Each structure stands twice: as structure tokens, then as C-alpha cells.
PDB file of N, CA, C and O in Angstrom:
ATOM      1  N   MET A   1       0.812  -1.188   0.000  1.00  0.00           N
ATOM      2  CA  MET A   1       0.000   0.000   0.000  1.00  0.00           C
ATOM      3  C   MET A   1       0.861   1.259   0.000  1.00  0.00           C
ATOM      4  O   MET A   1       0.536   2.233  -0.679  1.00  0.00           O
ATOM      5  N   ASN A   2       1.952   1.244   0.755  1.00  0.00           N
ATOM      6  CA  ASN A   2       2.858   2.384   0.749  1.00  0.00           C
ATOM      7  C   ASN A   2       3.479   2.577  -0.619  1.00  0.00           C
ATOM      8  O   ASN A   2       3.689   3.705  -1.066  1.00  0.00           O
ATOM      9  N   ARG A   3       3.769   1.471  -1.277  1.00  0.00           N
ATOM     10  CA  ARG A   3       4.398   1.558  -2.598  1.00  0.00           C
ATOM     11  C   ARG A   3       3.459   2.207  -3.609  1.00  0.00           C
ATOM     12  O   ARG A   3       3.881   3.058  -4.392  1.00  0.00           O
ATOM     13  N   SER A   4       2.180   1.806  -3.595  1.00  0.00           N
ATOM     14  CA  SER A   4       1.234   2.389  -4.541  1.00  0.00           C
ATOM     15  C   SER A   4       1.001   3.868  -4.219  1.00  0.00           C
ATOM     16  O   SER A   4       0.810   4.687  -5.118  1.00  0.00           O
ATOM     17  N   HIS A   5       1.018   4.193  -2.930  1.00  0.00           N
ATOM     18  CA  HIS A   5       0.852   5.600  -2.541  1.00  0.00           C
ATOM     19  C   HIS A   5       2.046   6.434  -3.029  1.00  0.00           C
ATOM     20  O   HIS A   5       1.868   7.545  -3.529  1.00  0.00           O
ATOM     21  N   SER A   6       3.260   5.893  -2.881  1.00  0.00           N
ATOM     22  CA  SER A   6       4.448   6.633  -3.316  1.00  0.00           C
ATOM     23  C   SER A   6       4.494   6.743  -4.838  1.00  0.00           C
ATOM     24  O   SER A   6       4.951   7.754  -5.373  1.00  0.00           O
ATOM     25  N   LEU A   7       4.023   5.707  -5.539  1.00  0.00           N
ATOM     26  CA  LEU A   7       3.973   5.791  -7.003  1.00  0.00           C
ATOM     27  C   LEU A   7       2.956   6.828  -7.462  1.00  0.00           C
ATOM     28  O   LEU A   7       3.198   7.555  -8.426  1.00  0.00           O
ATOM     29  N   THR A   8       1.825   6.896  -6.779  1.00  0.00           N
ATOM     30  CA  THR A   8       0.813   7.899  -7.121  1.00  0.00           C
ATOM     31  C   THR A   8       1.367   9.303  -6.889  1.00  0.00           C
ATOM     32  O   THR A   8       1.179  10.195  -7.716  1.00  0.00           O
ATOM     33  N   GLY A   9       2.039   9.490  -5.779  1.00  0.00           N
ATOM     34  CA  GLY A   9       2.650  10.794  -5.491  1.00  0.00           C
ATOM     35  C   GLY A   9       3.702  11.159  -6.521  1.00  0.00           C
ATOM     36  O   GLY A   9       3.798  12.311  -6.944  1.00  0.00           O
ATOM     37  N   LEU A  10       4.485  10.177  -6.919  1.00  0.00           N
ATOM     38  CA  LEU A  10       5.509  10.411  -7.932  1.00  0.00           C
ATOM     39  C   LEU A  10       4.873  10.792  -9.261  1.00  0.00           C
ATOM     40  O   LEU A  10       5.329  11.718  -9.933  1.00  0.00           O
ATOM     41  N   ARG A  11       3.812  10.070  -9.640  1.00  0.00           N
ATOM     42  CA  ARG A  11       3.111  10.396 -10.890  1.00  0.00           C
ATOM     43  C   ARG A  11       2.566  11.817 -10.865  1.00  0.00           C
ATOM     44  O   ARG A  11       2.663  12.548 -11.851  1.00  0.00           O
ATOM     45  N   GLU A  12       1.988  12.204  -9.721  1.00  0.00           N
ATOM     46  CA  GLU A  12       1.435  13.554  -9.597  1.00  0.00           C
ATOM     47  C   GLU A  12       2.529  14.604  -9.741  1.00  0.00           C
ATOM     48  O   GLU A  12       2.347  15.608 -10.430  1.00  0.00           O
ATOM     49  N   ARG A  13       3.659  14.374  -9.092  1.00  0.00           N
ATOM     50  CA  ARG A  13       4.778  15.329  -9.189  1.00  0.00           C
ATOM     51  C   ARG A  13       5.307  15.409 -10.606  1.00  0.00           C
ATOM     52  O   ARG A  13       5.582  16.499 -11.108  1.00  0.00           O
ATOM     53  N   LEU A  14       5.454  14.254 -11.262  1.00  0.00           N
ATOM     54  CA  LEU A  14       5.940  14.254 -12.634  1.00  0.00           C
ATOM     55  C   LEU A  14       4.962  14.952 -13.575  1.00  0.00           C
ATOM     56  O   LEU A  14       5.374  15.647 -14.503  1.00  0.00           O
ATOM     57  N   THR A  15       3.671  14.764 -13.332  1.00  0.00           N
ATOM     58  CA  THR A  15       2.667  15.442 -14.148  1.00  0.00           C
ATOM     59  C   THR A  15       2.761  16.950 -13.978  1.00  0.00           C
ATOM     60  O   THR A  15       2.724  17.691 -14.961  1.00  0.00           O
ATOM     61  N   ARG A  16       2.882  17.411 -12.729  1.00  0.00           N
ATOM     62  CA  ARG A  16       3.031  18.853 -12.489  1.00  0.00           C
ATOM     63  C   ARG A  16       4.303  19.392 -13.125  1.00  0.00           C
ATOM     64  O   ARG A  16       4.308  20.487 -13.688  1.00  0.00           O
ATOM     65  N   LEU A  17       5.369  18.630 -13.035  1.00  0.00           N
ATOM     66  CA  LEU A  17       6.637  19.050 -13.634  1.00  0.00           C
ATOM     67  C   LEU A  17       6.510  19.142 -15.150  1.00  0.00           C
ATOM     68  O   LEU A  17       6.982  20.104 -15.756  1.00  0.00           O
ATOM     69  N   ALA A  18       5.881  18.153 -15.761  1.00  0.00           N
ATOM     70  CA  ALA A  18       5.696  18.167 -17.211  1.00  0.00           C
ATOM     71  C   ALA A  18       4.865  19.367 -17.642  1.00  0.00           C
ATOM     72  O   ALA A  18       5.175  20.004 -18.648  1.00  0.00           O
ATOM     73  N   HIS A  19       3.810  19.683 -16.889  1.00  0.00           N
ATOM     74  CA  HIS A  19       2.991  20.855 -17.214  1.00  0.00           C
ATOM     75  C   HIS A  19       3.788  22.145 -17.065  1.00  0.00           C
ATOM     76  O   HIS A  19       3.671  23.056 -17.885  1.00  0.00           O
ATOM     77  N   ALA A  20       4.598  22.215 -16.015  1.00  0.00           N
ATOM     78  CA  ALA A  20       5.394  23.421 -15.798  1.00  0.00           C
ATOM     79  C   ALA A  20       6.405  23.610 -16.916  1.00  0.00           C
ATOM     80  O   ALA A  20       6.640  24.734 -17.361  1.00  0.00           O
ATOM     81  N   LEU A  21       7.001  22.525 -17.368  1.00  0.00           N
ATOM     82  CA  LEU A  21       7.991  22.616 -18.446  1.00  0.00           C
ATOM     83  C   LEU A  21       7.336  22.913 -19.792  1.00  0.00           C
ATOM     84  O   LEU A  21       7.967  23.505 -20.668  1.00  0.00           O
ATOM     85  N   ALA A  22       6.088  22.511 -19.964  1.00  0.00           N
ATOM     86  CA  ALA A  22       5.408  22.694 -21.234  1.00  0.00           C
ATOM     87  C   ALA A  22       4.810  24.093 -21.377  1.00  0.00           C
ATOM     88  O   ALA A  22       4.466  24.498 -22.487  1.00  0.00           O
ATOM     89  N   ARG A  23       4.680  24.833 -20.287  1.00  0.00           N
ATOM     90  CA  ARG A  23       4.112  26.179 -20.353  1.00  0.00           C
ATOM     91  C   ARG A  23       4.963  27.070 -21.242  1.00  0.00           C
ATOM     92  O   ARG A  23       6.190  27.043 -21.153  1.00  0.00           O
ATOM     93  N   PRO A  24       4.334  27.848 -22.085  1.00  0.00           N
ATOM     94  CA  PRO A  24       5.127  28.762 -22.915  1.00  0.00           C
ATOM     95  C   PRO A  24       5.772  29.830 -22.033  1.00  0.00           C
ATOM     96  O   PRO A  24       5.147  30.370 -21.120  1.00  0.00           O
ATOM     97  N   ARG A  25       6.997  30.108 -22.324  1.00  0.00           N
ATOM     98  CA  ARG A  25       7.717  31.099 -21.526  1.00  0.00           C
ATOM     99  C   ARG A  25       7.543  32.474 -22.153  1.00  0.00           C
ATOM    100  O   ARG A  25       7.536  32.632 -23.373  1.00  0.00           O
ATOM    101  N   ARG A  26       7.406  33.444 -21.292  1.00  0.00           N
ATOM    102  CA  ARG A  26       7.276  34.818 -21.755  1.00  0.00           C
ATOM    103  C   ARG A  26       8.655  35.288 -22.218  1.00  0.00           C
ATOM    104  O   ARG A  26       9.614  35.242 -21.447  1.00  0.00           O
ATOM    105  N   PRO A  27       8.761  35.734 -23.456  1.00  0.00           N
ATOM    106  CA  PRO A  27      10.077  36.188 -23.916  1.00  0.00           C
ATOM    107  C   PRO A  27      10.516  37.435 -23.143  1.00  0.00           C
ATOM    108  O   PRO A  27       9.714  38.321 -22.848  1.00  0.00           O
ATOM    109  N   VAL A  28      11.797  37.477 -22.830  1.00  0.00           N
ATOM    110  CA  VAL A  28      12.354  38.610 -22.097  1.00  0.00           C
ATOM    111  C   VAL A  28      13.040  39.527 -23.105  1.00  0.00           C
ATOM    112  O   VAL A  28      13.943  39.100 -23.823  1.00  0.00           O
ATOM    113  N   PRO A  29      12.612  40.781 -23.158  1.00  0.00           N
ATOM    114  CA  PRO A  29      13.291  41.713 -24.062  1.00  0.00           C
ATOM    115  C   PRO A  29      14.781  41.783 -23.717  1.00  0.00           C
ATOM    116  O   PRO A  29      15.144  41.714 -22.543  1.00  0.00           O
ATOM    117  N   PRO A  30      15.632  41.916 -24.711  1.00  0.00           N
ATOM    118  CA  PRO A  30      17.082  41.808 -24.486  1.00  0.00           C
ATOM    119  C   PRO A  30      17.679  42.880 -23.585  1.00  0.00           C
ATOM    120  O   PRO A  30      18.719  42.646 -22.969  1.00  0.00           O
ATOM    121  N   PHE A  31      17.056  44.041 -23.490  1.00  0.00           N
ATOM    122  CA  PHE A  31      17.675  45.120 -22.723  1.00  0.00           C
ATOM    123  C   PHE A  31      16.990  45.384 -21.385  1.00  0.00           C
ATOM    124  O   PHE A  31      17.247  46.410 -20.754  1.00  0.00           O
ATOM    125  N   ASP A  32      16.125  44.475 -20.945  1.00  0.00           N
ATOM    126  CA  ASP A  32      15.424  44.665 -19.679  1.00  0.00           C
ATOM    127  C   ASP A  32      16.381  44.838 -18.505  1.00  0.00           C
ATOM    128  O   ASP A  32      16.182  45.712 -17.662  1.00  0.00           O
ATOM    129  N   GLU A  33      17.414  44.009 -18.451  1.00  0.00           N
ATOM    130  CA  GLU A  33      18.337  44.105 -17.319  1.00  0.00           C
ATOM    131  C   GLU A  33      19.110  45.422 -17.369  1.00  0.00           C
ATOM    132  O   GLU A  33      19.351  46.037 -16.331  1.00  0.00           O
ATOM    133  N   LEU A  34      19.499  45.855 -18.560  1.00  0.00           N
ATOM    134  CA  LEU A  34      20.201  47.141 -18.662  1.00  0.00           C
ATOM    135  C   LEU A  34      19.314  48.292 -18.208  1.00  0.00           C
ATOM    136  O   LEU A  34      19.771  49.199 -17.512  1.00  0.00           O
ATOM    137  N   VAL A  35      18.060  48.253 -18.598  1.00  0.00           N
ATOM    138  CA  VAL A  35      17.127  49.293 -18.166  1.00  0.00           C
ATOM    139  C   VAL A  35      16.997  49.269 -16.647  1.00  0.00           C
ATOM    140  O   VAL A  35      16.985  50.318 -16.002  1.00  0.00           O
ATOM    141  N   ARG A  36      16.899  48.068 -16.078  1.00  0.00           N
ATOM    142  CA  ARG A  36      16.773  47.965 -14.622  1.00  0.00           C
ATOM    143  C   ARG A  36      18.025  48.476 -13.924  1.00  0.00           C
ATOM    144  O   ARG A  36      17.929  49.140 -12.891  1.00  0.00           O
ATOM    145  N   ILE A  37      19.200  48.174 -14.476  1.00  0.00           N
ATOM    146  CA  ILE A  37      20.458  48.650 -13.888  1.00  0.00           C
ATOM    147  C   ILE A  37      20.485  50.173 -13.879  1.00  0.00           C
ATOM    148  O   ILE A  37      20.925  50.789 -12.908  1.00  0.00           O
ATOM    149  N   GLU A  38      20.011  50.776 -14.967  1.00  0.00           N
ATOM    150  CA  GLU A  38      20.053  52.233 -15.060  1.00  0.00           C
ATOM    151  C   GLU A  38      18.972  52.929 -14.237  1.00  0.00           C
ATOM    152  O   GLU A  38      19.166  54.067 -13.809  1.00  0.00           O
ATOM    153  N   THR A  39      17.846  52.271 -14.009  1.00  0.00           N
ATOM    154  CA  THR A  39      16.730  52.947 -13.350  1.00  0.00           C
ATOM    155  C   THR A  39      16.570  52.599 -11.874  1.00  0.00           C
ATOM    156  O   THR A  39      15.954  53.364 -11.133  1.00  0.00           O
ATOM    157  N   ASP A  40      17.107  51.469 -11.430  1.00  0.00           N
ATOM    158  CA  ASP A  40      16.930  51.033 -10.047  1.00  0.00           C
ATOM    159  C   ASP A  40      18.267  51.134  -9.316  1.00  0.00           C
ATOM    160  O   ASP A  40      19.143  50.296  -9.524  1.00  0.00           O
ATOM    161  N   PRO A  41      18.438  52.151  -8.460  1.00  0.00           N
ATOM    162  CA  PRO A  41      19.736  52.346  -7.794  1.00  0.00           C
ATOM    163  C   PRO A  41      20.152  51.165  -6.909  1.00  0.00           C
ATOM    164  O   PRO A  41      21.339  50.852  -6.816  1.00  0.00           O
ATOM    165  N   VAL A  42      19.191  50.516  -6.263  1.00  0.00           N
ATOM    166  CA  VAL A  42      19.528  49.375  -5.401  1.00  0.00           C
ATOM    167  C   VAL A  42      20.021  48.216  -6.261  1.00  0.00           C
ATOM    168  O   VAL A  42      21.026  47.583  -5.937  1.00  0.00           O
ATOM    169  N   TYR A  43      19.321  47.941  -7.347  1.00  0.00           N
ATOM    170  CA  TYR A  43      19.731  46.858  -8.246  1.00  0.00           C
ATOM    171  C   TYR A  43      21.076  47.190  -8.883  1.00  0.00           C
ATOM    172  O   TYR A  43      21.911  46.303  -9.059  1.00  0.00           O
ATOM    173  N   ARG A  44      21.296  48.466  -9.233  1.00  0.00           N
ATOM    174  CA  ARG A  44      22.569  48.885  -9.818  1.00  0.00           C
ATOM    175  C   ARG A  44      23.707  48.622  -8.850  1.00  0.00           C
ATOM    176  O   ARG A  44      24.752  48.102  -9.240  1.00  0.00           O
ATOM    177  N   ALA A  45      23.507  48.979  -7.589  1.00  0.00           N
ATOM    178  CA  ALA A  45      24.548  48.765  -6.582  1.00  0.00           C
ATOM    179  C   ALA A  45      24.847  47.275  -6.424  1.00  0.00           C
ATOM    180  O   ALA A  45      26.009  46.876  -6.341  1.00  0.00           O
ATOM    181  N   LEU A  46      23.804  46.462  -6.385  1.00  0.00           N
ATOM    182  CA  LEU A  46      23.992  45.016  -6.273  1.00  0.00           C
ATOM    183  C   LEU A  46      24.713  44.466  -7.500  1.00  0.00           C
ATOM    184  O   LEU A  46      25.632  43.654  -7.382  1.00  0.00           O
ATOM    185  N   PHE A  47      24.290  44.914  -8.673  1.00  0.00           N
ATOM    186  CA  PHE A  47      24.900  44.441  -9.915  1.00  0.00           C
ATOM    187  C   PHE A  47      26.391  44.774  -9.952  1.00  0.00           C
ATOM    188  O   PHE A  47      27.219  43.917 -10.262  1.00  0.00           O
ATOM    189  N   PHE A  48      26.729  46.031  -9.631  1.00  0.00           N
ATOM    190  CA  PHE A  48      28.142  46.424  -9.683  1.00  0.00           C
ATOM    191  C   PHE A  48      28.963  45.747  -8.590  1.00  0.00           C
ATOM    192  O   PHE A  48      30.141  45.457  -8.795  1.00  0.00           O
ATOM    193  N   ALA A  49      28.360  45.495  -7.443  1.00  0.00           N
ATOM    194  CA  ALA A  49      29.080  44.763  -6.386  1.00  0.00           C
ATOM    195  C   ALA A  49      29.396  43.343  -6.852  1.00  0.00           C
ATOM    196  O   ALA A  49      30.502  42.846  -6.639  1.00  0.00           O
ATOM    197  N   GLN A  50      28.417  42.692  -7.490  1.00  0.00           N
ATOM    198  CA  GLN A  50      28.654  41.339  -8.000  1.00  0.00           C
ATOM    199  C   GLN A  50      29.675  41.356  -9.141  1.00  0.00           C
ATOM    200  O   GLN A  50      30.512  40.459  -9.241  1.00  0.00           O
ATOM    201  N   LEU A  51      29.603  42.371  -9.995  1.00  0.00           N
ATOM    202  CA  LEU A  51      30.567  42.493 -11.088  1.00  0.00           C
ATOM    203  C   LEU A  51      31.975  42.694 -10.553  1.00  0.00           C
ATOM    204  O   LEU A  51      32.918  42.057 -11.022  1.00  0.00           O
ATOM    205  N   ASP A  52      32.120  43.584  -9.564  1.00  0.00           N
ATOM    206  CA  ASP A  52      33.433  43.812  -8.958  1.00  0.00           C
ATOM    207  C   ASP A  52      33.983  42.537  -8.327  1.00  0.00           C
ATOM    208  O   ASP A  52      35.168  42.234  -8.463  1.00  0.00           O
ATOM    209  N   ALA A  53      33.121  41.792  -7.639  1.00  0.00           N
ATOM    210  CA  ALA A  53      33.561  40.545  -7.007  1.00  0.00           C
ATOM    211  C   ALA A  53      34.016  39.539  -8.059  1.00  0.00           C
ATOM    212  O   ALA A  53      35.026  38.860  -7.873  1.00  0.00           O
ATOM    213  N   ALA A  54      33.279  39.440  -9.156  1.00  0.00           N
ATOM    214  CA  ALA A  54      33.652  38.501 -10.224  1.00  0.00           C
ATOM    215  C   ALA A  54      34.977  38.909 -10.865  1.00  0.00           C
ATOM    216  O   ALA A  54      35.814  38.058 -11.165  1.00  0.00           O
ATOM    217  N   LEU A  55      35.162  40.205 -11.072  1.00  0.00           N
ATOM    218  CA  LEU A  55      36.432  40.683 -11.655  1.00  0.00           C
ATOM    219  C   LEU A  55      37.596  40.446 -10.696  1.00  0.00           C
ATOM    220  O   LEU A  55      38.678  40.040 -11.121  1.00  0.00           O
ATOM    221  N   ASP A  56      37.379  40.697  -9.409  1.00  0.00           N
ATOM    222  CA  ASP A  56      38.432  40.440  -8.419  1.00  0.00           C
ATOM    223  C   ASP A  56      38.801  38.963  -8.395  1.00  0.00           C
ATOM    224  O   ASP A  56      39.976  38.605  -8.309  1.00  0.00           O
ATOM    225  N   GLU A  57      37.773  38.103  -8.471  1.00  0.00           N
ATOM    226  CA  GLU A  57      38.025  36.663  -8.473  1.00  0.00           C
ATOM    227  C   GLU A  57      38.823  36.241  -9.705  1.00  0.00           C
ATOM    228  O   GLU A  57      39.751  35.438  -9.608  1.00  0.00           O
ATOM    229  N   ARG A  58      38.455  36.792 -10.869  1.00  0.00           N
ATOM    230  CA  ARG A  58      39.186  36.470 -12.097  1.00  0.00           C
ATOM    231  C   ARG A  58      40.621  36.971 -12.025  1.00  0.00           C
ATOM    232  O   ARG A  58      41.544  36.280 -12.458  1.00  0.00           O
ATOM    233  N   HIS A  59      40.813  38.168 -11.480  1.00  0.00           N
ATOM    234  CA  HIS A  59      42.159  38.731 -11.359  1.00  0.00           C
ATOM    235  C   HIS A  59      43.006  37.880 -10.408  1.00  0.00           C
ATOM    236  O   HIS A  59      44.173  37.605 -10.689  1.00  0.00           O
ATOM    237  N   ALA A  60      42.423  37.469  -9.297  1.00  0.00           N
ATOM    238  CA  ALA A  60      43.154  36.633  -8.333  1.00  0.00           C
ATOM    239  C   ALA A  60      43.534  35.296  -8.960  1.00  0.00           C
ATOM    240  O   ALA A  60      44.635  34.794  -8.731  1.00  0.00           O
ATOM    241  N   ALA A  61      42.627  34.715  -9.752  1.00  0.00           N
ATOM    242  CA  ALA A  61      42.935  33.444 -10.414  1.00  0.00           C
ATOM    243  C   ALA A  61      44.062  33.618 -11.422  1.00  0.00           C
ATOM    244  O   ALA A  61      44.933  32.757 -11.538  1.00  0.00           O
ATOM    245  N   ALA A  62      44.048  34.728 -12.149  1.00  0.00           N
ATOM    246  CA  ALA A  62      45.115  34.983 -13.124  1.00  0.00           C
ATOM    247  C   ALA A  62      46.447  35.183 -12.412  1.00  0.00           C
ATOM    248  O   ALA A  62      47.478  34.695 -12.874  1.00  0.00           O
ATOM    249  N   GLN A  63      46.431  35.896 -11.290  1.00  0.00           N
ATOM    250  CA  GLN A  63      47.662  36.093 -10.531  1.00  0.00           C
ATOM    251  C   GLN A  63      48.196  34.778  -9.988  1.00  0.00           C
ATOM    252  O   GLN A  63      49.400  34.527 -10.037  1.00  0.00           O
ATOM    253  N   THR A  64      47.314  33.943  -9.475  1.00  0.00           N
ATOM    254  CA  THR A  64      47.715  32.644  -8.950  1.00  0.00           C
ATOM    255  C   THR A  64      48.339  31.792 -10.044  1.00  0.00           C
ATOM    256  O   THR A  64      49.346  31.121  -9.813  1.00  0.00           O
ATOM    257  N   ALA A  65      47.749  31.814 -11.229  1.00  0.00           N
ATOM    258  CA  ALA A  65      48.290  31.044 -12.350  1.00  0.00           C
ATOM    259  C   ALA A  65      49.658  31.578 -12.758  1.00  0.00           C
ATOM    260  O   ALA A  65      50.565  30.800 -13.055  1.00  0.00           O
ATOM    261  N   ALA A  66      49.811  32.897 -12.775  1.00  0.00           N
ATOM    262  CA  ALA A  66      51.097  33.496 -13.146  1.00  0.00           C
ATOM    263  C   ALA A  66      52.177  33.135 -12.130  1.00  0.00           C
ATOM    264  O   ALA A  66      53.304  32.811 -12.504  1.00  0.00           O
ATOM    265  N   VAL A  67      51.832  33.191 -10.859  1.00  0.00           N
ATOM    266  CA  VAL A  67      52.794  32.827  -9.806  1.00  0.00           C
ATOM    267  C   VAL A  67      53.200  31.362  -9.943  1.00  0.00           C
ATOM    268  O   VAL A  67      54.372  31.022  -9.781  1.00  0.00           O
ATOM    269  N   ALA A  68      52.239  30.503 -10.238  1.00  0.00           N
ATOM    270  CA  ALA A  68      52.547  29.076 -10.411  1.00  0.00           C
ATOM    271  C   ALA A  68      53.485  28.862 -11.599  1.00  0.00           C
ATOM    272  O   ALA A  68      54.407  28.050 -11.524  1.00  0.00           O
ATOM    273  N   GLU A  69      53.252  29.583 -12.689  1.00  0.00           N
ATOM    274  CA  GLU A  69      54.145  29.467 -13.855  1.00  0.00           C
ATOM    275  C   GLU A  69      55.551  29.958 -13.524  1.00  0.00           C
ATOM    276  O   GLU A  69      56.538  29.341 -13.923  1.00  0.00           O
ATOM    277  N   ILE A  70      55.639  31.061 -12.800  1.00  0.00           N
ATOM    278  CA  ILE A  70      56.954  31.605 -12.431  1.00  0.00           C
ATOM    279  C   ILE A  70      57.683  30.644 -11.494  1.00  0.00           C
ATOM    280  O   ILE A  70      58.883  30.413 -11.642  1.00  0.00           O
ATOM    281  N   GLU A  71      56.953  30.091 -10.537  1.00  0.00           N
ATOM    282  CA  GLU A  71      57.585  29.134  -9.618  1.00  0.00           C
ATOM    283  C   GLU A  71      58.055  27.888 -10.350  1.00  0.00           C
ATOM    284  O   GLU A  71      59.116  27.353 -10.028  1.00  0.00           O
ATOM    285  N   ALA A  72      57.293  27.414 -11.323  1.00  0.00           N
ATOM    286  CA  ALA A  72      57.697  26.237 -12.096  1.00  0.00           C
ATOM    287  C   ALA A  72      58.939  26.550 -12.922  1.00  0.00           C
ATOM    288  O   ALA A  72      59.847  25.723 -13.010  1.00  0.00           O
ATOM    289  N   ALA A  73      58.989  27.735 -13.527  1.00  0.00           N
ATOM    290  CA  ALA A  73      60.165  28.127 -14.309  1.00  0.00           C
ATOM    291  C   ALA A  73      61.391  28.262 -13.407  1.00  0.00           C
ATOM    292  O   ALA A  73      62.491  27.859 -13.784  1.00  0.00           O
ATOM    293  N   ALA A  74      61.197  28.832 -12.213  1.00  0.00           N
ATOM    294  CA  ALA A  74      62.309  28.971 -11.264  1.00  0.00           C
ATOM    295  C   ALA A  74      62.822  27.605 -10.837  1.00  0.00           C
ATOM    296  O   ALA A  74      64.030  27.401 -10.713  1.00  0.00           O
ATOM    297  N   GLU A  75      61.907  26.670 -10.614  1.00  0.00           N
ATOM    298  CA  GLU A  75      62.323  25.320 -10.230  1.00  0.00           C
ATOM    299  C   GLU A  75      63.117  24.645 -11.345  1.00  0.00           C
ATOM    300  O   GLU A  75      64.097  23.948 -11.082  1.00  0.00           O
ATOM    301  N   ARG A  76      62.693  24.853 -12.579  1.00  0.00           N
ATOM    302  CA  ARG A  76      63.460  24.282 -13.706  1.00  0.00           C
ATOM    303  C   ARG A  76      64.853  24.890 -13.784  1.00  0.00           C
ATOM    304  O   ARG A  76      65.826  24.186 -14.056  1.00  0.00           O
ATOM    305  N   LEU A  77      64.952  26.201 -13.547  1.00  0.00           N
ATOM    306  CA  LEU A  77      66.272  26.847 -13.549  1.00  0.00           C
ATOM    307  C   LEU A  77      67.142  26.315 -12.406  1.00  0.00           C
ATOM    308  O   LEU A  77      68.334  26.066 -12.590  1.00  0.00           O
ATOM    309  N   ARG A  78      66.537  26.143 -11.225  1.00  0.00           N
ATOM    310  CA  ARG A  78      67.301  25.590 -10.094  1.00  0.00           C
ATOM    311  C   ARG A  78      67.798  24.184 -10.415  1.00  0.00           C
ATOM    312  O   ARG A  78      68.926  23.828 -10.074  1.00  0.00           O
ATOM    313  N   ALA A  79      66.967  23.395 -11.064  1.00  0.00           N
ATOM    314  CA  ALA A  79      67.360  22.035 -11.430  1.00  0.00           C
ATOM    315  C   ALA A  79      68.526  22.068 -12.405  1.00  0.00           C
ATOM    316  O   ALA A  79      69.427  21.233 -12.317  1.00  0.00           O
ATOM    317  N   LEU A  80      68.525  23.013 -13.328  1.00  0.00           N
ATOM    318  CA  LEU A  80      69.643  23.137 -14.268  1.00  0.00           C
ATOM    319  C   LEU A  80      70.931  23.534 -13.551  1.00  0.00           C
ATOM    320  O   LEU A  80      72.013  23.047 -13.883  1.00  0.00           O
ATOM    321  N   ILE A  81      70.804  24.418 -12.568  1.00  0.00           N
ATOM    322  CA  ILE A  81      71.981  24.880 -11.828  1.00  0.00           C
ATOM    323  C   ILE A  81      72.539  23.758 -10.954  1.00  0.00           C
ATOM    324  O   ILE A  81      73.756  23.641 -10.811  1.00  0.00           O
ATOM    325  N   ARG A  82      71.681  22.940 -10.375  1.00  0.00           N
ATOM    326  CA  ARG A  82      72.111  21.845  -9.483  1.00  0.00           C
ATOM    327  C   ARG A  82      72.800  20.730 -10.242  1.00  0.00           C
ATOM    328  O   ARG A  82      73.631  20.030  -9.661  1.00  0.00           O
ATOM    329  N   SER A  83      72.501  20.540 -11.477  1.00  0.00           N
ATOM    330  CA  SER A  83      73.110  19.423 -12.231  1.00  0.00           C
ATOM    331  C   SER A  83      74.090  19.993 -13.266  1.00  0.00           C
ATOM    332  O   SER A  83      73.716  20.191 -14.422  1.00  0.00           O
ATOM    333  N   PRO A  84      75.334  20.258 -12.862  1.00  0.00           N
ATOM    334  CA  PRO A  84      76.297  20.898 -13.758  1.00  0.00           C
ATOM    335  C   PRO A  84      76.649  20.008 -14.976  1.00  0.00           C
ATOM    336  O   PRO A  84      76.967  20.534 -16.042  1.00  0.00           O
ATOM    337  N   GLY A  85      76.596  18.724 -14.832  1.00  0.00           N
ATOM    338  CA  GLY A  85      76.942  17.854 -15.945  1.00  0.00           C
ATOM    339  C   GLY A  85      75.992  18.026 -17.138  1.00  0.00           C
ATOM    340  O   GLY A  85      76.428  17.948 -18.286  1.00  0.00           O
ATOM    341  N   ASP A  86      74.748  18.250 -16.887  1.00  0.00           N
ATOM    342  CA  ASP A  86      73.759  18.377 -17.956  1.00  0.00           C
ATOM    343  C   ASP A  86      73.960  19.645 -18.758  1.00  0.00           C
ATOM    344  O   ASP A  86      73.916  19.615 -19.988  1.00  0.00           O
ATOM    345  N   HIS A  87      74.181  20.756 -18.082  1.00  0.00           N
ATOM    346  CA  HIS A  87      74.304  22.004 -18.854  1.00  0.00           C
ATOM    347  C   HIS A  87      75.666  22.151 -19.505  1.00  0.00           C
ATOM    348  O   HIS A  87      75.804  22.908 -20.466  1.00  0.00           O
ATOM    349  N   GLU A  88      76.694  21.436 -19.004  1.00  0.00           N
ATOM    350  CA  GLU A  88      77.972  21.466 -19.685  1.00  0.00           C
ATOM    351  C   GLU A  88      77.880  20.764 -21.021  1.00  0.00           C
ATOM    352  O   GLU A  88      78.522  21.187 -21.983  1.00  0.00           O
ATOM    353  N   ARG A  89      77.092  19.695 -21.104  1.00  0.00           N
ATOM    354  CA  ARG A  89      76.890  19.014 -22.383  1.00  0.00           C
ATOM    355  C   ARG A  89      76.144  19.889 -23.367  1.00  0.00           C
ATOM    356  O   ARG A  89      76.400  19.843 -24.570  1.00  0.00           O
ATOM    357  N   ALA A  90      75.203  20.703 -22.845  1.00  0.00           N
ATOM    358  CA  ALA A  90      74.414  21.541 -23.721  1.00  0.00           C
ATOM    359  C   ALA A  90      75.247  22.672 -24.290  1.00  0.00           C
ATOM    360  O   ALA A  90      74.975  23.143 -25.394  1.00  0.00           O
ATOM    361  N   ALA A  91      76.265  23.121 -23.552  1.00  0.00           N
ATOM    362  CA  ALA A  91      77.099  24.240 -24.036  1.00  0.00           C
ATOM    363  C   ALA A  91      78.080  23.751 -25.009  1.00  0.00           C
ATOM    364  O   ALA A  91      78.873  24.534 -25.532  1.00  0.00           O
TER     365      ALA A  91
END
């Protein structure tokens, strides 16, 4: 009995989900968000705060990658300096 009850509940949920997905979506004009950014000071502040945070995150990731590349290059140079036999052959 519990199984049939859970199957009925599942069917009902799936039916509601199918109806929700089948509903036609209202098209959003392409510049609605820009208009809102320009006209709503609270939304503008939130938008720019999120933009600044995303840019800071991207900048930090780029810096981290650059530092990792520099450290890897430095390690390769140290390895060349530590093994004099290898670089004497190259010269």
C-alpha cells in the first residue's frame, strides 16, 4: 500500500513538472536588465558589487596562475643549476 501511494505521489509530481515545463515562456526583451540597472539604484549597486567581485576573483585566479608558472620556471632553472653535468653538455 505504501508503494502504490508513493507511485501515485511520484506520478502527480511528474505530471506537475511536465505541465510546468510545457508552459510557454514569456520572452524577455534583451535590454530589460540594462534598463533595470540604469533605473533602479539598489539593483545597480547590487549588480556592480557582483561584477566587482567577479572581476576580483578572475584577477586573483590569473595572478595565482602566473605565480605558479613563475615558480615552475624557477624550479626548472634551479634544477639546471644543481646538475652541472647536464648544462655542460648543452654548451
